[in-house]
C-alpha positions as CSV (number, residue, x, y, z in Angstrom):
1,M,0.0,0.0,0.0
2,L,1.3,3.5,0.8
3,E,4.7,2.2,1.9
4,N,5.3,0.8,-1.5
5,V,4.5,3.9,-3.6
6,D,7.3,4.2,-6.1
7,S,7.7,8.0,-6.4
8,E,10.3,10.7,-5.7
9,F,7.5,12.3,-3.6
10,S,6.9,9.2,-1.4
11,V,8.3,10.9,1.7
12,D,6.1,13.9,1.2
13,I,3.1,11.7,0.5
14,K,3.6,9.7,3.7
15,H,4.0,13.0,5.6
16,Y,0.7,14.3,4.1
17,A,-1.1,11.1,4.8
18,E,0.0,11.1,8.4
19,N,-0.6,14.8,9.2
20,I,-3.7,15.4,7.1
21,L,-5.4,12.0,7.0
22,H,-4.1,10.7,10.4
23,E,-2.8,7.6,8.6
24,T,-0.4,5.8,10.8
25,T,0.5,2.1,11.1
26,E,-1.5,1.9,14.3
27,N,-4.6,3.7,12.9
28,R,-4.5,1.6,9.8
29,Q,-4.4,-1.7,11.7
30,K,-6.9,-0.6,14.3
31,G,-9.3,0.8,11.7
32,L,-9.1,-2.3,9.5
33,E,-9.7,-4.7,12.4
34,E,-12.7,-2.8,13.7
35,L,-14.2,-2.5,10.2
36,M,-13.7,-6.2,9.4
37,K,-15.6,-7.1,12.6
38,W,-18.3,-4.5,11.8
39,A,-18.7,-5.7,8.2
40,T,-19.1,-9.3,9.4
41,A,-21.8,-8.2,11.9
42,N,-23.5,-6.2,9.1
43,S,-23.4,-8.9,6.5
44,N,-26.5,-7.6,4.8
45,L,-24.4,-4.8,3.3
46,H,-22.1,-7.3,1.5
47,I,-19.0,-5.0,1.8
48,R,-15.8,-5.8,0.0
49,T,-13.6,-6.5,3.0
50,D,-10.2,-6.8,1.2
51,E,-7.8,-4.2,2.7
52,K,-7.4,-2.5,-0.7
53,Y,-11.2,-1.7,-0.8
54,I,-11.5,-0.6,2.9
55,I,-8.4,1.7,3.1
56,P,-9.8,4.2,0.5
57,F,-12.9,4.8,2.7
58,L,-10.7,5.2,5.8
59,R,-8.6,7.7,4.1
60,G,-11.7,9.6,2.8
61,C,-12.9,9.8,6.4
62,K,-9.4,10.7,7.8
63,F,-9.4,7.4,9.7
64,D,-12.5,8.2,11.8
65,V,-13.9,4.7,12.0
66,E,-17.4,5.7,12.9
67,K,-17.6,8.1,9.9
68,T,-16.2,5.3,7.7
69,K,-18.9,2.9,8.8
70,E,-21.5,5.5,7.9
71,K,-19.9,6.2,4.5
72,L,-19.6,2.4,3.7
73,T,-23.3,2.0,4.6
74,H,-24.3,4.8,2.3
75,F,-22.1,3.5,-0.5
76,Y,-23.3,-0.1,-0.5
77,T,-26.9,1.0,0.0
78,M,-26.5,3.4,-3.0
79,R,-25.2,0.4,-5.1
80,R,-28.5,-1.3,-4.3
81,D,-30.8,1.7,-4.7
82,V,-29.4,3.0,-8.0
83,P,-29.2,-0.1,-10.2
84,E,-29.2,1.9,-13.3
85,W,-25.6,2.9,-12.4
86,F,-24.3,-0.2,-10.7
87,T,-25.7,-3.2,-12.6
88,N,-24.8,-4.7,-16.0
89,R,-21.5,-2.8,-16.0
90,N,-20.3,-4.7,-19.0
91,P,-17.5,-2.7,-20.8
92,H,-18.4,-4.5,-24.0
93,L,-21.8,-3.0,-24.3
94,S,-22.0,-0.8,-27.3
95,E,-23.3,2.3,-25.4
96,I,-20.4,2.0,-22.9
97,Q,-17.9,1.7,-25.7
98,D,-19.5,4.7,-27.6
99,L,-19.6,7.0,-24.6
100,T,-16.0,6.1,-23.7
101,K,-14.7,6.5,-27.2
102,M,-16.2,10.0,-27.6
103,G,-14.6,11.1,-24.3
104,T,-17.7,11.7,-22.3
105,F,-15.8,10.8,-19.1
106,I,-12.0,10.7,-19.1
107,V,-9.4,10.4,-16.4
108,L,-6.1,11.9,-17.4
109,K,-2.9,9.8,-17.3
110,E,-1.1,12.4,-15.1
111,T,-2.1,13.8,-11.7
112,F,-2.1,17.5,-10.8
113,E,-0.8,18.3,-7.3
114,N,-1.1,14.6,-6.7
115,K,-4.8,14.7,-7.4
116,L,-6.5,12.5,-10.0
117,V,-7.9,14.7,-12.8
118,M,-11.0,13.8,-14.7
119,I,-12.8,15.6,-17.5
120,V,-16.6,15.1,-17.7
121,R,-18.6,16.2,-20.8
122,P,-22.2,15.2,-19.9
123,T,-23.7,17.5,-22.6
124,M,-21.6,16.0,-25.4
125,P,-23.8,13.0,-26.2
126,D,-27.1,13.4,-27.9
127,P,-29.7,12.9,-25.1
128,S,-32.1,11.3,-27.5
129,T,-29.5,8.5,-28.0
130,Y,-27.7,8.3,-24.7
131,D,-29.5,8.8,-21.4
132,L,-27.8,10.4,-18.4
133,D,-27.8,7.3,-16.3
134,T,-25.7,5.4,-18.9
135,I,-23.3,8.3,-19.0
136,I,-23.0,8.2,-15.2
137,K,-22.6,4.5,-15.2
138,T,-19.8,4.7,-17.7
139,G,-18.1,7.4,-15.5
140,T,-18.3,5.3,-12.3
141,M,-16.7,2.4,-14.2
142,I,-13.8,4.5,-15.3
143,L,-13.4,6.1,-11.9
144,D,-13.4,2.7,-10.1
145,V,-10.6,1.5,-12.2
146,A,-8.6,4.8,-12.1
147,V,-8.7,4.9,-8.2
148,M,-7.7,1.3,-8.0
149,E,-4.7,2.0,-10.2
150,E,-3.7,5.4,-8.8
151,E,-3.4,5.3,-5.1
152,L,-2.7,9.0,-4.9
153,A,-6.4,9.6,-5.7
154,Q,-7.3,7.9,-2.4
155,I,-5.0,10.3,-0.5
156,Y,-5.3,13.6,-2.3
157,G,-8.7,13.2,-3.9
158,V,-10.1,14.1,-7.3
159,Y,-10.1,17.3,-9.4
160,A,-13.2,17.2,-11.6
161,I,-13.5,19.4,-14.7
162,I,-17.1,19.4,-16.0
163,D,-17.5,20.9,-19.5
164,L,-21.0,22.1,-20.1
165,K,-20.4,23.3,-23.7
166,N,-23.6,23.3,-25.8
167,T,-25.9,22.6,-22.9
168,G,-29.5,22.6,-24.1
169,F,-32.9,22.1,-22.6
170,R,-32.9,18.4,-23.5
171,H,-29.8,18.0,-21.4
172,V,-31.1,20.0,-18.4
173,R,-34.5,18.3,-18.1
174,Q,-32.7,15.0,-17.4
175,Y,-31.6,16.5,-14.0
176,T,-34.6,15.6,-11.9
177,P,-34.5,16.3,-8.2
178,T,-34.2,12.5,-7.5
179,R,-31.3,12.1,-10.0
180,I,-29.6,15.2,-8.6
181,K,-29.8,13.9,-5.1
182,N,-28.3,10.6,-6.2
183,I,-25.5,12.3,-8.0
184,V,-24.6,14.4,-4.9
185,N,-24.9,11.3,-2.7
186,A,-22.4,9.6,-5.0
187,W,-20.0,12.5,-4.8
188,Q,-20.1,12.6,-1.0
189,N,-20.0,8.9,-0.4
190,Y,-17.6,7.5,-3.1
191,H,-14.2,6.1,-2.2
192,C,-12.3,9.2,-3.3
193,R,-12.9,12.8,-2.3
194,P,-13.9,15.5,-4.8
195,K,-11.4,18.3,-3.9
196,K,-12.6,20.6,-6.7
197,L,-15.5,20.7,-9.1
198,L,-14.7,23.2,-11.9
199,F,-17.6,23.8,-14.3
200,I,-16.4,25.4,-17.6
201,N,-18.3,26.6,-20.6
202,A,-21.3,27.1,-18.3
203,P,-24.5,28.6,-19.7
204,T,-25.8,31.6,-17.9
205,F,-28.8,29.7,-16.5
206,I,-26.6,27.0,-14.9
207,H,-27.0,28.6,-11.4
208,V,-30.6,27.5,-11.4
209,V,-29.6,23.8,-11.7
210,L,-26.6,24.2,-9.4
211,N,-28.8,25.6,-6.6
212,I,-30.7,22.4,-6.6
213,F,-27.4,20.5,-6.4
214,K,-26.2,22.6,-3.6
215,S,-29.4,22.0,-1.6
216,F,-28.2,18.4,-1.1
217,M,-24.5,19.2,-0.5
218,T,-22.5,19.6,2.6
219,Q,-21.0,23.1,3.2
220,K,-17.6,21.7,2.5
221,L,-18.5,20.4,-1.0
222,K,-20.3,23.7,-1.8
223,E,-17.1,25.5,-1.2
224,R,-15.3,23.3,-3.7
225,I,-17.4,24.4,-6.6
226,Q,-16.2,26.9,-9.2
227,V,-18.2,28.0,-12.2
228,S,-16.7,29.7,-15.3
229,Y,-18.9,31.2,-18.1
230,E,-15.9,32.1,-20.2
231,G,-14.8,29.1,-22.2
232,N,-11.7,27.3,-21.0
233,S,-10.0,30.4,-19.4
234,A,-10.6,29.2,-15.8
235,L,-9.1,25.8,-16.6
236,V,-6.0,27.3,-18.1
237,N,-5.6,29.5,-15.1
238,S,-6.0,26.8,-12.4
239,I,-4.2,23.7,-13.7
240,D,-0.9,22.8,-15.3
241,T,-1.8,22.8,-19.0
242,S,1.1,20.4,-19.8
243,I,-1.0,17.5,-18.5
244,L,-4.2,18.5,-20.4
245,P,-5.4,17.0,-23.7
246,Q,-4.8,19.0,-26.8
247,D,-8.5,19.7,-26.9
248,Y,-8.1,21.9,-23.8
249,G,-4.9,23.7,-24.7
250,G,-2.5,21.1,-23.5
251,N,0.0,19.0,-25.3
252,R,-1.0,15.5,-24.2
253,E,-3.2,13.0,-26.0
254,T,-6.5,14.1,-27.5
255,M,-9.7,13.3,-25.8
256,S,-10.4,10.7,-28.6
257,E,-7.0,9.1,-28.0
258,L,-7.7,9.0,-24.3
259,G,-11.1,7.5,-25.0
260,L,-9.5,4.6,-26.9
261,H,-7.1,4.1,-24.0
262,W,-10.0,3.8,-21.5
263,I,-11.9,1.4,-23.7
264,E,-8.9,-1.0,-23.6
265,K,-8.5,-0.4,-19.9
266,L,-12.2,-1.1,-19.1
267,N,-12.2,-4.2,-21.3
268,S,-9.3,-5.6,-19.3
269,Y,-11.5,-5.3,-16.1
270,K,-14.5,-7.1,-17.6
271,E,-14.3,-10.0,-15.1
272,W,-13.7,-7.6,-12.2
273,F,-16.9,-5.7,-13.0
274,F,-18.9,-8.9,-13.3
275,E,-17.6,-10.1,-9.9
276,D,-18.0,-6.6,-8.3
277,E,-21.7,-6.4,-9.0
278,K,-22.6,-8.7,-6.2
279,Y,-21.3,-6.3,-3.5
280,K,-24.4,-4.3,-2.5
281,A,-26.8,-4.1,0.4
282,D,-29.7,-6.5,0.6
């Protein structure tokens, strides 16, 4: 785990984990032991009890075991209550392949300030062809794999760039109060912390929708939202452009190339997705 991170920043990362997340050998061991017992006593939740699946939640709760129990309960209950996001997560499905290929949800290959960076383009697909739930399902699949493969995301969190270019009424009407509540619930109970939500290319009316989102958010999450109505300027001013795709002023792979990369990556996890589907509350 953390002790085996192969990076020139490994000492700094350990220092951050200990001082900010309270991650020590003692807290890890104590937290894991208590959560294993708790998971056994609450077998109705069907929690993945391997250490690599528990540690991200402990980190997200700064090793507060009681908060971790609450978060795990919400997470595995969500997996039961929102089947449109967490069932039939087959990367070979044509709609999953299409949405990934067009770069609807992409995680970059490089981190920024040790945070995982993802670019979400929910208004890119035609809503008459691809519904929002399938877009979200595709995103959760990519995020699950990315966080498993990049441990820094568990420690430093995620930087989300949401591109709202060409938002129209057909896109907006998909955001029902119930769906918005589920989205916020996912943001607040997933196994990696959203450290910043940067909305770019936002239409002037976006505040109406965002106010509904904020009504379900904790104050901490509200403070991590930034909205830009002026193209990509806020993005260029707040992140190292060298890690960005060419589509966003960077010099890395294009979004299309990254889409192909993630198709291959998801395909390689097909059996994992099949096995993972059974972990949800009764």
